[in-house]
All heavy atoms as an XYZ file, in Angstrom:
903
protein
N       0.824     -1.192      0.000
C       0.000      0.000      0.000
C       0.867      1.254      0.000
O       0.667      2.124     -0.822
C      -0.926     -0.066      1.228
C      -1.738      1.151      1.444
S      -2.971      1.301      0.157
C      -3.738      2.801      0.610
N       1.814      1.328      0.930
C       2.667      2.502      1.025
C       3.514      2.652     -0.228
O       3.749      3.758     -0.698
C       3.571      2.411      2.247
C       2.839      2.501      3.556
C       3.779      2.360      4.710
C       3.033      2.302      6.021
N       3.923      2.102      7.154
N       3.959      1.530     -0.774
C       4.796      1.560     -1.967
C       4.022      2.125     -3.162
O       4.552      2.910     -3.935
C       5.297      0.160     -2.291
C       6.298      0.144     -3.415
C       6.820     -1.215     -3.678
N       7.453     -1.730     -2.471
C       7.861     -2.970     -2.322
N       7.705     -3.843     -3.282
N       8.427     -3.358     -1.201
N       2.728      1.731     -3.297
C       1.920      2.230     -4.408
C       1.650      3.725     -4.266
O       1.640      4.451     -5.252
C       0.605      1.463     -4.505
C       0.759      0.060     -5.029
C       0.480     -0.972     -3.953
O      -0.142     -0.621     -2.943
O       0.909     -2.117     -4.127
N       1.426      4.174     -3.031
C       1.194      5.599     -2.801
C       2.439      6.385     -3.169
O       2.367      7.393     -3.883
C       0.807      5.867     -1.325
C       0.781      7.343     -1.023
C      -0.530      5.238     -1.007
N       3.599      5.921     -2.728
C       4.852      6.607     -3.038
C       5.116      6.599     -4.538
O       5.526      7.603     -5.112
C       6.003      5.939     -2.281
C       7.347      6.621     -2.340
C       7.269      8.023     -1.766
C       8.373      5.819     -1.565
N       4.829      5.479     -5.179
C       5.044      5.365     -6.619
C       4.128      6.313     -7.390
O       4.558      6.986     -8.332
C       4.805      3.922     -7.057
C       5.203      3.631     -8.473
C       5.064      2.155     -8.767
C       5.486      1.827    -10.171
N       5.370      0.395    -10.447
N       2.863      6.393     -6.994
C       1.935      7.289     -7.691
C       2.301      8.751     -7.465
O       2.195      9.572     -8.383
C       0.501      7.026     -7.251
O       0.301      7.411     -5.921
N       2.763      9.083     -6.258
C       3.194     10.461     -5.994
C       4.399     10.828     -6.851
O       4.481     11.923     -7.393
C       3.527     10.635     -4.513
C       2.361     10.605     -3.543
C       2.874     10.632     -2.113
C       1.434     11.771     -3.794
N       5.336      9.896     -6.970
C       6.517     10.154     -7.780
C       6.146     10.327     -9.249
O       6.682     11.201     -9.934
C       7.523      9.016     -7.619
N       5.215      9.530     -9.741
C       4.783      9.636    -11.128
C       4.098     10.971    -11.388
O       4.359     11.633    -12.402
C       3.843      8.478    -11.475
C       3.361      8.411    -12.912
C       4.546      8.251    -13.863
C       2.397      7.266    -13.085
N       3.225     11.390    -10.471
C       2.559     12.689    -10.615
C       3.572     13.828    -10.590
O       3.478     14.777    -11.369
C       1.532     12.888     -9.504
C       0.302     12.039     -9.654
C      -0.641     12.279     -8.489
C      -1.839     11.357     -8.538
N      -2.744     11.566     -7.392
N       4.542     13.745     -9.691
C       5.560     14.787     -9.592
C       6.393     14.835    -10.862
O       6.717     15.915    -11.368
C       6.448     14.532     -8.383
N       6.743     13.677    -11.404
C       7.524     13.624    -12.637
C       6.737     14.246    -13.786
O       7.300     15.016    -14.583
C       7.871     12.174    -12.965
C       8.684     12.011    -14.216
C       8.974     10.556    -14.474
C       9.708     10.382    -15.796
N       9.927      8.966    -16.093
N       5.458     13.945    -13.881
C       4.634     14.516    -14.938
C       4.547     16.032    -14.816
O       4.557     16.737    -15.821
C       3.233     13.896    -14.921
C       3.231     12.478    -15.435
O       4.110     12.101    -16.213
N       2.278     11.685    -14.997
N       4.446     16.534    -13.590
C       4.417     17.988    -13.408
C       5.731     18.620    -13.830
O       5.746     19.701    -14.406
C       4.120     18.328    -11.947
C       2.649     18.351    -11.628
C       2.369     19.153    -10.367
N       3.294     18.879     -9.290
C       3.172     17.921     -8.391
N       2.150     17.108     -8.450
N       4.056     17.761     -7.443
N       6.839     17.948    -13.550
C       8.144     18.488    -13.922
C       8.315     18.478    -15.440
O       8.902     19.396    -16.006
C       9.255     17.699    -13.246
C       9.314     17.923    -11.752
S      10.572     16.943    -10.953
C      12.045     17.710    -11.585
N       7.817     17.458    -16.108
C       7.931     17.374    -17.563
C       7.090     18.453    -18.229
O       7.529     19.091    -19.184
C       7.502     15.970    -18.050
C       8.533     14.939    -17.614
C       7.335     15.942    -19.565
C       8.111     13.511    -17.861
N       5.897     18.679    -17.728
C       4.978     19.639    -18.324
C       5.018     20.976    -17.601
O       4.005     21.660    -17.515
C       3.554     19.072    -18.311
C       3.446     17.765    -19.020
N       3.639     17.632    -20.364
C       3.189     16.515    -18.554
C       3.496     16.370    -20.709
N       3.234     15.661    -19.618
N       6.177     21.338    -17.138
C       6.350     22.572    -16.380
C       6.107     23.776    -17.278
O       6.609     23.849    -18.390
C       7.761     22.613    -15.815
C       7.987     23.661    -14.783
C       9.372     23.497    -14.210
C       9.577     24.398    -13.035
N      10.909     24.241    -12.474
N       5.340     24.729    -16.798
C       5.072     25.943    -17.552
C       5.851     27.095    -16.949
O       6.538     26.954    -15.948
C       3.565     26.270    -17.529
O       3.164     26.476    -16.174
C       2.759     25.154    -18.157
N       5.730     28.248    -17.545
C       6.465     29.423    -17.073
C       5.972     29.877    -15.708
O       6.707     30.498    -14.957
C       6.336     30.563    -18.074
N       4.723     29.587    -15.375
C       4.200     29.990    -14.070
C       4.396     28.856    -13.082
O       3.895     27.765    -13.266
C       2.700     30.325    -14.173
O       2.013     29.172    -14.635
C       2.465     31.477    -15.116
N       5.151     29.122    -12.049
C       5.379     28.139    -10.999
C       5.026     28.750     -9.667
O       4.916     29.968     -9.532
C       6.853     27.675    -10.965
O       7.672     28.821    -10.699
C       7.260     27.024    -12.260
N       4.902     27.924     -8.657
C       4.594     28.404     -7.316
C       5.843     28.659     -6.497
O       5.767     29.123     -5.383
C       3.709     27.394     -6.590
C       2.340     27.301     -7.229
O       1.880     28.245     -7.862
N       1.686     26.156     -7.076
N       7.018     28.327     -7.039
C       8.265     28.506     -6.301
C       8.608     29.987     -6.228
O       8.368     30.739     -7.163
C       9.397     27.752     -6.992
N       9.170     30.430     -5.097
C       9.605     31.824     -4.998
C      10.648     32.120     -6.062
O      11.577     31.355     -6.257
C      10.215     31.916     -3.597
C       9.763     30.711     -2.874
C       9.431     29.681     -3.889
N      10.486     33.242     -6.747
C      11.359     33.543     -7.868
C      11.721     35.011     -7.841
O      10.865     35.869     -7.699
C      10.639     33.187     -9.178
C      11.450     33.399    -10.415
C      12.492     32.546    -10.715
C      11.182     34.451    -11.265
C      13.242     32.720    -11.857
C      11.926     34.637    -12.408
C      12.951     33.766    -12.706
O      13.697     33.952    -13.830
N      12.974     35.298     -7.996
C      13.451     36.663     -8.062
C      13.725     36.980     -9.525
O      14.662     36.465    -10.113
C      14.722     36.811     -7.213
C      15.190     38.244     -7.132
O      14.755     39.099     -7.894
N      16.078     38.494     -6.192
N      12.896     37.832    -10.136
C      13.010     38.099    -11.564
C      14.297     38.820    -11.919
O      14.801     38.690    -13.023
C      11.812     38.915    -12.042
C      10.514     38.136    -11.984
C       9.342     38.955    -12.452
O       9.549     40.074    -12.961
O       8.206     38.488    -12.310
N      14.850     39.590    -10.995
C      16.062     40.341    -11.285
C      17.269     39.443    -11.482
O      18.105     39.697    -12.329
C      16.339     41.348    -10.166
C      15.246     42.392    -10.072
O      14.581     42.692    -11.054
N      15.052     42.929     -8.884
N      17.362     38.387    -10.713
C      18.537     37.529    -10.787
C      18.254     36.196    -11.458
O      19.178     35.488    -11.818
C      19.085     37.284     -9.379
C      19.555     38.558     -8.718
C      20.209     38.281     -7.391
O      20.745     37.183     -7.202
O      20.187     39.168     -6.538
N      17.010     35.832    -11.616
C      16.664     34.567    -12.250
C      17.009     33.355    -11.405
O      17.348     32.307    -11.926
N      16.939     33.481    -10.095
C      17.298     32.390     -9.193
C      16.115     32.007     -8.328
O      15.311     32.853     -7.961
C      18.451     32.815     -8.272
C      19.739     33.246     -8.934
C      20.691     33.789     -7.896
C      20.369     32.067     -9.653
N      16.028     30.737     -8.006
C      15.049     30.293     -7.013
C      15.629     30.543     -5.632
O      16.814     30.350     -5.400
C      14.747     28.803     -7.160
C      13.832     28.535     -8.322
O      13.026     29.381     -8.691
N      13.947     27.363     -8.900
N      14.799     30.959     -4.723
C      15.232     31.221     -3.356
C      14.745     30.076     -2.482
O      13.563     29.746     -2.484
C      14.662     32.556     -2.842
C      15.162     33.693     -3.718
C      15.041     32.768     -1.386
C      14.496     35.007     -3.432
N      15.657     29.466     -1.761
C      15.317     28.366     -0.865
C      15.657     28.768      0.562
O      16.708     29.350      0.816
C      16.114     27.108     -1.205
C      15.814     26.570     -2.553
C      14.581     25.734     -2.487
N      14.293     25.234     -3.819
C      13.152     24.719     -4.149
N      12.209     24.617     -3.265
N      12.951     24.294     -5.355
N      14.776     28.428      1.464
C      15.019     28.667      2.880
C      15.637     27.404      3.452
O      15.110     26.305      3.288
C      13.708     29.005      3.616
C      13.949     29.171      5.099
C      13.082     30.244      3.017
N      16.770     27.553      4.122
C      17.439     26.409      4.722
C      16.786     26.131      6.062
O      16.686     27.008      6.912
C      18.945     26.684      4.901
C      19.578     26.925      3.540
C      19.621     25.538      5.623
C      21.009     27.366      3.612
N      16.328     24.921      6.223
C      15.629     24.543      7.444
C      16.628     24.004      8.455
O      17.681     23.496      8.108
C      14.568     23.484      7.135
C      13.514     23.991      6.184
C      12.529     22.929      5.853
C      11.518     23.456      4.852
N      10.600     22.425      4.405
N      16.273     24.088      9.708
C      17.175     23.650     10.760
C      17.341     22.133     10.791
O      18.334     21.628     11.282
C      16.670     24.138     12.116
O      15.401     23.578     12.377
N      16.374     21.398     10.238
C      16.479     19.944     10.262
C      17.336     19.407      9.118
O      17.432     18.206      8.942
C      15.101     19.291     10.262
C      14.294     19.615      9.028
O      14.712     20.394      8.188
N      13.122     19.036      8.930
N      17.957     20.289      8.332
C      18.833     19.840      7.247
C      20.065     19.121      7.780
O      20.592     18.237      7.114
C      19.250     21.013      6.364
C      18.149     21.422      5.391
O      17.141     20.686      5.289
O      18.306     22.458      4.729
N      20.537     19.483      8.964
C      21.691     18.791      9.545
C      21.344     17.334      9.859
O      22.154     16.442      9.644
C      22.158     19.500     10.819
C      22.755     20.866     10.521
O      23.264     21.061      9.395
O      22.717     21.721     11.415
N      20.139     17.125     10.353
C      19.696     15.766     10.647
C      19.565     14.974      9.353
O      20.009     13.828      9.264
C      18.353     15.795     11.408
C      18.517     16.505     12.755
C      17.790     14.400     11.596
C      17.219     16.853     13.434
N      18.997     15.609      8.345
C      18.837     14.948      7.045
C      20.198     14.625      6.450
O      20.402     13.540      5.896
C      18.047     15.867      6.105
C      17.587     15.200      4.850
C      16.406     14.494      4.817
C      18.334     15.291      3.688
C      15.979     13.877      3.653
C      17.918     14.681      2.521
C      16.733     13.973      2.509
N      21.156     15.543      6.560
C      22.510     15.316      6.049
C      23.155     14.120      6.747
O      23.791     13.290      6.090
C      23.375     16.563      6.233
C      24.833     16.461      5.810
C      24.954     16.141      4.329
C      25.562     17.751      6.137
N      22.970     14.004      8.042
C      23.559     12.869      8.752
C      22.909     11.551      8.318
O      23.584     10.529      8.213
C      23.447     13.051     10.262
O      22.108     13.023     10.665
N      21.602     11.577      8.020
C      20.937     10.375      7.520
C      21.488      9.978      6.152
O      21.711      8.796      5.879
C      19.426     10.597      7.426
C      18.708     10.638      8.742
C      17.219     10.836      8.515
C      16.449     10.899      9.805
N      15.000     11.094      9.554
N      21.697     10.972      5.286
C      22.242     10.692      3.953
C      23.658     10.142      4.071
O      24.014      9.176      3.390
C      22.216     11.955      3.063
C      22.942     11.719      1.746
C      20.787     12.389      2.795
N      24.461     10.731      4.945
C      25.828     10.227      5.158
C      25.799      8.762      5.611
O      26.573      7.948      5.126
C      26.550     11.057      6.215
C      27.144     12.320      5.718
C      28.030     12.944      6.788
N      28.218     14.345      6.555
C      29.101     14.834      5.696
N      29.864     14.040      5.001
N      29.214     16.138      5.520
N      24.910      8.456      6.543
C      24.801      7.091      7.046
C      24.416      6.129      5.928
O      24.990      5.046      5.813
C      23.762      7.019      8.182
O      24.106      7.960      9.200
C      23.678      5.630      8.763
N      23.454      6.531      5.098
C      23.043      5.679      3.986
C      24.182      5.437      3.004
O      24.382      4.323      2.522
C      21.867      6.313      3.239
C      20.507      6.213      3.885
C      19.478      7.006      3.086
C      20.064      4.778      3.999
N      24.938      6.491      2.703
C      26.009      6.363      1.720
C      27.230      5.639      2.271
O      27.975      5.014      1.511
C      26.412      7.743      1.191
C      25.338      8.478      0.390
C      25.829      9.868     -0.004
C      24.928      7.690     -0.837
N      27.459      5.725      3.571
C      28.617      5.068      4.171
C      28.422      3.562      4.305
O      29.395      2.824      4.328
C      28.931      5.689      5.530
C      29.531      7.072      5.417
C      29.704      7.744      6.765
O      29.322      7.147      7.801
O      30.215      8.869      6.788
N      27.168      3.122      4.395
C      26.918      1.676      4.442
C      27.268      1.082      3.086
O      27.015      1.677      2.048
C      25.450      1.388      4.772
C      25.106      1.805      6.184
O      25.974      1.949      7.032
N      23.831      1.995      6.435
N      27.852     -0.102      3.106
C      28.259     -0.736      1.866
C      27.119     -1.474      1.179
O      27.301     -2.057      0.125
C      29.414     -1.724      2.130
C      30.689     -0.986      2.501
O      30.839      0.168      2.082
O      31.524     -1.586      3.199
N      25.946     -1.443      1.762
C      24.805     -2.134      1.198
C      24.254     -1.363     -0.002
O      24.321     -0.145     -0.057
C      23.695     -2.268      2.239
C      24.109     -3.004      3.487
C      23.019     -2.952      4.548
O      21.882     -2.550      4.232
O      23.324     -3.301      5.688
N      23.699     -2.099     -0.962
C      23.006     -1.471     -2.073
C      21.600     -1.121     -1.610
O      20.845     -1.983     -1.164
C      22.937     -2.410     -3.278
C      24.298     -2.603     -3.923
O      25.128     -1.676     -3.831
O      24.527     -3.670     -4.505
N      21.247      0.130     -1.733
C      19.951      0.594     -1.262
C      19.037      0.751     -2.473
O      19.360      1.475     -3.417
C      20.091      1.939     -0.530
C      21.028      1.765      0.660
C      18.731      2.440     -0.090
C      21.444      3.060      1.287
N      17.911      0.054     -2.446
C      16.985      0.118     -3.565
C      16.196      1.414     -3.586
O      15.947      1.973     -4.639
C      16.028     -1.077     -3.523
C      16.683     -2.442     -3.663
C      15.642     -3.539     -3.535
C      17.406     -2.548     -4.988
N      15.797      1.906     -2.436
C      14.991      3.114     -2.381
C      15.429      3.987     -1.212
O      14.822      3.948     -0.143
C      13.503      2.752     -2.269
C      12.609      3.937     -2.495
O      13.069      5.064     -2.619
N      11.319      3.687     -2.544
N      16.474      4.798     -1.399
C      16.946      5.629     -0.283
C      15.953      6.716      0.108
O      15.898      7.108      1.265
C      18.239      6.233     -0.814
C      18.103      6.195     -2.289
C      17.274      4.985     -2.595
N      15.144      7.169     -0.843
C      14.187      8.234     -0.543
C      13.163      7.748      0.477
O      12.809      8.472      1.406
C      13.483      8.710     -1.828
C      14.517      9.164     -2.875
C      12.492      9.818     -1.534
C      15.437     10.263     -2.427
N      12.708      6.521      0.332
C      11.728      5.972      1.274
C      12.315      5.911      2.676
O      11.621      6.164      3.660
C      11.286      4.590      0.816
C      10.216      3.999      1.704
C       9.762      2.658      1.207
C       8.708      2.094      2.138
N       8.320      0.745      1.769
N      13.603      5.589      2.775
C      14.239      5.510      4.086
C      14.434      6.892      4.703
O      14.497      7.030      5.918
C      15.572      4.791      3.977
C      15.417      3.335      3.610
C      16.745      2.614      3.556
O      17.767      3.126      3.989
N      16.716      1.399      3.026
N      14.529      7.911      3.882
C      14.748      9.261      4.390
C      13.448      9.976      4.759
O      13.469     10.928      5.534
C      15.502     10.095      3.344
C      16.928      9.644      3.056
C      17.476     10.383      1.847
C      17.814      9.858      4.263
N      12.344      9.532      4.196
C      11.065     10.189      4.451
C      10.495      9.761      5.798
O      10.646      8.620      6.215
C      10.070      9.877      3.338
C      10.469     10.481      2.012
S       9.346     10.066      0.684
C       7.973     11.113      1.058
N       9.821     10.672      6.466
C       9.156     10.414      7.732
C       7.744      9.912      7.435
O       6.897     10.668      6.962
C       9.107     11.695      8.559
C       8.474     11.503      9.913
O       8.196     10.343     10.290
O       8.254     12.511     10.613
N       7.497      8.630      7.674
C       6.209      8.037      7.322
C       5.064      8.609      8.154
O       3.948      8.742      7.657
C       6.268      6.525      7.460
C       7.131      5.881      6.403
C       7.022      4.372      6.407
O       5.959      3.857      6.796
O       7.993      3.732      6.008
N       5.326      8.966      9.390
C       4.276      9.563     10.224
C       3.824     10.895      9.649
O       2.630     11.195      9.608
C       4.747      9.737     11.661
C       4.971      8.408     12.351
O       4.298      7.436     12.051
N       5.924      8.375     13.261
N       4.766     11.707      9.212
C       4.441     12.987      8.593
C       3.724     12.758      7.268
O       2.760     13.457      6.955
C       5.715     13.809      8.371
C       5.555     15.134      7.645
C       4.667     16.080      8.434
C       6.905     15.768      7.406
N       4.171     11.798      6.502
C       3.582     11.501      5.198
C       2.108     11.103      5.336
O       1.281     11.495      4.514
C       4.372     10.381      4.515
C       4.067     10.113      3.055
C       4.406     11.326      2.210
C       4.838      8.910      2.566
N       1.784     10.355      6.367
C       0.402      9.931      6.575
C      -0.520     11.088      6.961
O      -1.720     11.041      6.705
C       0.337      8.838      7.644
C       0.985      7.509      7.274
C       1.000      6.571      8.471
C       0.260      6.870      6.103
N       0.035     12.133      7.556
C      -0.768     13.275      7.997
C      -1.054     14.276      6.878
O      -1.963     15.081      6.995
C      -0.059     14.006      9.136
C       0.052     13.198     10.396
C       0.835     13.940     11.447
C       1.062     13.082     12.672
N       1.894     13.764     13.677
N      -0.272     14.227      5.786
C      -0.398     15.217      4.728
C      -1.490     14.846      3.730
O      -1.802     13.675      3.543
C       0.937     15.342      3.984
C       2.123     15.836      4.799
C       3.405     15.730      3.984
C       1.907     17.266      5.259
N      -2.030     15.887      3.068
C      -2.965     15.629      1.978
C      -2.168     15.305      0.718
O      -0.941     15.253      0.747
C      -3.877     16.844      1.760
C      -3.112     18.096      1.357
O      -1.879     18.117      1.489
O      -3.759     19.054      0.906
N      -2.846     15.057     -0.396
C      -2.181     14.613     -1.630
C      -1.163     15.645     -2.109
O      -0.031     15.296     -2.476
C      -3.208     14.338     -2.709
N      -1.521     16.924     -2.099
C      -0.603     17.973     -2.548
C       0.604     18.065     -1.613
O       1.741     18.216     -2.058
C      -1.329     19.320     -2.610
C      -0.463     20.446     -3.048
N       0.011     20.575     -4.333
C       0.051     21.498     -2.354
C       0.762     21.661     -4.413
N       0.799     22.236     -3.226
N       0.350     17.964     -0.333
C       1.435     18.014      0.644
C       2.379     16.837      0.509
O       3.597     16.982      0.648
N       1.828     15.656      0.217
C       2.660     14.473      0.017
C       3.573     14.630     -1.186
O       4.753     14.290     -1.137
C       1.783     13.229     -0.155
C       1.099     12.783      1.107
C       0.206     11.595      0.851
C      -0.545     11.199      2.112
N      -1.440     10.066      1.885
N       3.017     15.144     -2.274
C       3.820     15.351     -3.480
C       4.928     16.366     -3.233
O       6.080     16.167     -3.635
C       2.932     15.805     -4.623
C       1.991     14.731     -5.113
C       1.023     15.221     -6.164
O       1.211     16.332     -6.697
O       0.061     14.487     -6.450
N       4.600     17.444     -2.543
C       5.583     18.476     -2.239
C       6.687     17.915     -1.339
O       7.872     18.156     -1.574
C       4.902     19.666     -1.558
C       5.832     20.809     -1.264
C       5.085     21.962     -0.636
C       6.061     23.058     -0.273
N       5.422     24.156      0.430
N       6.294     17.153     -0.337
C       7.262     16.546      0.580
C       8.174     15.578     -0.152
O       9.382     15.564      0.074
C       6.501     15.848      1.719
C       7.384     15.181      2.742
C       8.304     15.920      3.486
C       7.299     13.821      2.977
C       9.107     15.308      4.434
C       8.097     13.202      3.918
C       9.006     13.958      4.640
O       9.807     13.347      5.572
N       7.610     14.784     -1.056
C       8.401     13.846     -1.850
C       9.422     14.582     -2.709
O      10.606     14.234     -2.729
C       7.498     12.986     -2.724
C       8.197     12.071     -3.717
C       8.988     10.998     -2.985
C       7.198     11.453     -4.663
N       8.977     15.616     -3.409
C       9.894     16.371     -4.272
C      10.994     17.057     -3.470
O      12.158     17.075     -3.890
C       9.119     17.400     -5.092
C       8.242     16.835     -6.194
C       7.418     17.938     -6.834
C       9.076     16.125     -7.230
N      10.632     17.618     -2.324
C      11.639     18.266     -1.482
C      12.659     17.258     -0.970
O      13.858     17.543     -0.922
C      10.969     18.975     -0.305
C      10.212     20.215     -0.679
C       9.452     20.816      0.485
O       9.368     20.177      1.560
O       8.926     21.936      0.314
N      12.184     16.080     -0.596
C      13.086     15.041     -0.103
C      14.036     14.580     -1.192
O      15.240     14.431     -0.961
C      12.280     13.835      0.445
O      11.377     14.304      1.446
C      13.204     12.789      1.040
N      13.521     14.378     -2.402
C      14.362     13.957     -3.527
C      15.405     15.026     -3.835
O      16.591     14.726     -4.022
C      13.499     13.652     -4.774
C      14.357     13.472     -6.004
C      12.635     12.433     -4.535
N      14.980     16.274     -3.865
C      15.898     17.374     -4.169
C      16.997     17.489     -3.099
O      18.179     17.627     -3.428
C      15.116     18.679     -4.253
C      15.964     19.869     -4.630
C      15.147     21.149     -4.719
O      13.908     21.070     -4.824
O      15.760     22.218     -4.679
N      16.606     17.406     -1.833
C      17.593     17.492     -0.757
C      18.545     16.305     -0.785
O      19.746     16.463     -0.565
C      16.889     17.572      0.607
C      16.315     18.936      0.886
C      15.516     19.079      2.152
C      15.786     18.228      3.304
N      15.023     18.574      4.505
N      18.027     15.117     -1.083
C      18.884     13.927     -1.151
C      19.946     14.091     -2.237
O      21.128     13.850     -1.999
C      18.049     12.675     -1.406
C      18.884     11.458     -1.696
C      19.615     10.838     -0.702
C      18.956     10.938     -2.978
C      20.402      9.730     -0.961
C      19.734      9.832     -3.256
C      20.457      9.226     -2.242
O      21.240      8.145     -2.515
N      19.530     14.534     -3.419
C      20.487     14.698     -4.510
C      21.516     15.791     -4.190
O      22.702     15.635     -4.486
C      19.768     15.008     -5.815
C      19.082     13.821     -6.416
N      19.761     12.722     -6.867
C      17.775     13.552     -6.616
C      18.922     11.831     -7.329
N      17.689     12.313     -7.174
N      21.065     16.859     -3.573
C      21.973     17.958     -3.221
C      23.014     17.489     -2.207
O      24.221     17.712     -2.388
C      21.172     19.131     -2.646
C      22.037     20.318     -2.235
C      21.190     21.459     -1.713
C      20.763     21.168     -0.305
N      20.142     22.312      0.379
N      22.570     16.808     -1.151
C      23.497     16.361     -0.120
C      24.381     15.226     -0.605
O      25.546     15.140     -0.232
C      22.744     15.955      1.147
C      22.174     17.123      1.907
C      20.881     17.083      2.396
C      22.922     18.263      2.130
C      20.349     18.157      3.093
C      22.407     19.344      2.822
C      21.119     19.287      3.303
N      23.846     14.355     -1.450
C      24.653     13.262     -2.006
C      25.786     13.828     -2.857
O      26.933     13.396     -2.746
C      23.766     12.342     -2.837
C      24.488     11.126     -3.333
C      23.517     10.197     -4.030
N      24.194      9.688     -5.193
C      23.660      9.502     -6.367
N      22.398      9.775     -6.561
N      24.353      9.032     -7.348
N      25.474     14.814     -3.665
C      26.498     15.456     -4.498
C      27.543     16.150     -3.619
O      28.744     16.060     -3.875
C      25.855     16.459     -5.447
C      26.824     17.128     -6.376
C      26.131     18.084     -7.307
C      27.143     18.767     -8.199
N      26.512     19.748     -9.083
N      27.077     16.824     -2.575
C      27.989     17.515     -1.675
C      28.930     16.521     -0.980
O      30.139     16.763     -0.874
C      27.193     18.294     -0.630
C      28.039     19.140      0.291
S      27.053     20.087      1.463
C      26.514     18.799      2.573
N      28.406     15.392     -0.532
C      29.219     14.380      0.144
C      30.232     13.785     -0.823
O      31.397     13.578     -0.475
C      28.311     13.302      0.768
C      27.522     13.904      1.934
C      29.128     12.101      1.233
C      26.393     13.022      2.432
N      29.808     13.514     -2.058
C      30.728     12.963     -3.049
C      31.841     13.953     -3.384
O      32.995     13.568     -3.550
C      29.972     12.570     -4.313
C      29.121     11.337     -4.130
C      28.275     11.018     -5.344
O      28.089     11.847     -6.230
N      27.751      9.797     -5.373
N      31.514     15.232     -3.464
C      32.534     16.254     -3.725
C      33.517     16.346     -2.566
O      34.713     16.549     -2.776
C      31.874     17.598     -3.992
C      31.181     17.671     -5.333
C      30.417     18.966     -5.526
O      30.339     19.796     -4.583
O      29.868     19.154     -6.632
N      33.023     16.212     -1.329
C      33.901     16.222     -0.165
C      34.878     15.057     -0.217
O      36.064     15.210      0.060
C      33.097     16.148      1.133
C      32.388     17.411      1.511
C      31.537     17.249      2.744
O      31.467     16.121      3.315
O      30.914     18.240      3.171
N      34.374     13.873     -0.585
C      35.234     12.698     -0.668
C      36.291     12.877     -1.766
O      37.459     12.527     -1.572
C      34.408     11.437     -0.953
C      33.639     10.948      0.232
C      32.881      9.680     -0.096
C      32.087      9.186      1.089
N      31.352      7.952      0.784
N      35.893     13.412     -2.906
C      36.838     13.635     -4.002
C      37.907     14.649     -3.583
O      39.079     14.489     -3.923
C      36.106     14.123     -5.240
C      35.266     13.065     -5.914
C      34.444     13.620     -7.053
O      34.610     14.810     -7.423
O      33.611     12.859     -7.588
N      37.500     15.653     -2.839
C      38.457     16.667     -2.391
C      39.442     16.061     -1.410
O      40.636     16.341     -1.469
C      37.706     17.834     -1.742
C      38.634     18.912     -1.244
C      39.258     19.779     -2.126
C      38.878     19.069      0.109
C      40.117     20.770     -1.682
C      39.740     20.046      0.580
C      40.347     20.899     -0.326
O      41.203     21.862      0.122
N      38.954     15.205     -0.502
C      39.848     14.559      0.472
C      40.841     13.647     -0.220
O      42.002     13.579      0.154
C      39.028     13.761      1.492
C      38.295     14.618      2.474
C      37.506     13.777      3.449
C      36.699     14.650      4.384
N      35.871     13.847      5.306
N      40.393     12.905     -1.233
C      41.298     12.011     -1.950
C      42.266     12.777     -2.832
O      43.364     12.335     -3.081
C      40.512     11.008     -2.801
C      39.769      9.986     -1.983
C      38.432      9.716     -2.225
C      40.404      9.279     -0.970
C      37.740      8.780     -1.482
C      39.738      8.344     -0.220
C      38.408      8.085     -0.480
O      37.736      7.167      0.255
N      41.861     13.958     -3.275
C      42.712     14.771     -4.154
C      43.844     15.453     -3.404
O      44.893     15.751     -3.963
N      43.655     15.704     -2.129
C      44.674     16.433     -1.346
C      45.758     15.544     -0.824
O      45.782     14.448     -0.623
C      44.014     17.148     -0.174
S      43.010     18.532     -0.700
């Protein structure tokens, strides 16, 4: 059940990203052409979870599911679930890239 809900949310989010129009709900500064993101205080906790996942030698089939808070997911409506999923995916990719760059820098020095 949970897997189908997550799968359908991901499919809906992907379709929205593919058919993205010029009007979005994301905060946008027209002068600089940049999206503005607010850094949340729980990003440190999320970063430590991502580090733990990447440091384990196990192959992880669905790291996003492990990073998402299922209790919070159950409380959200459909729009909130999709937004939470997209934010989690975006943060995971950002932190994963940052961790990989840190490792490359350490090996390079």
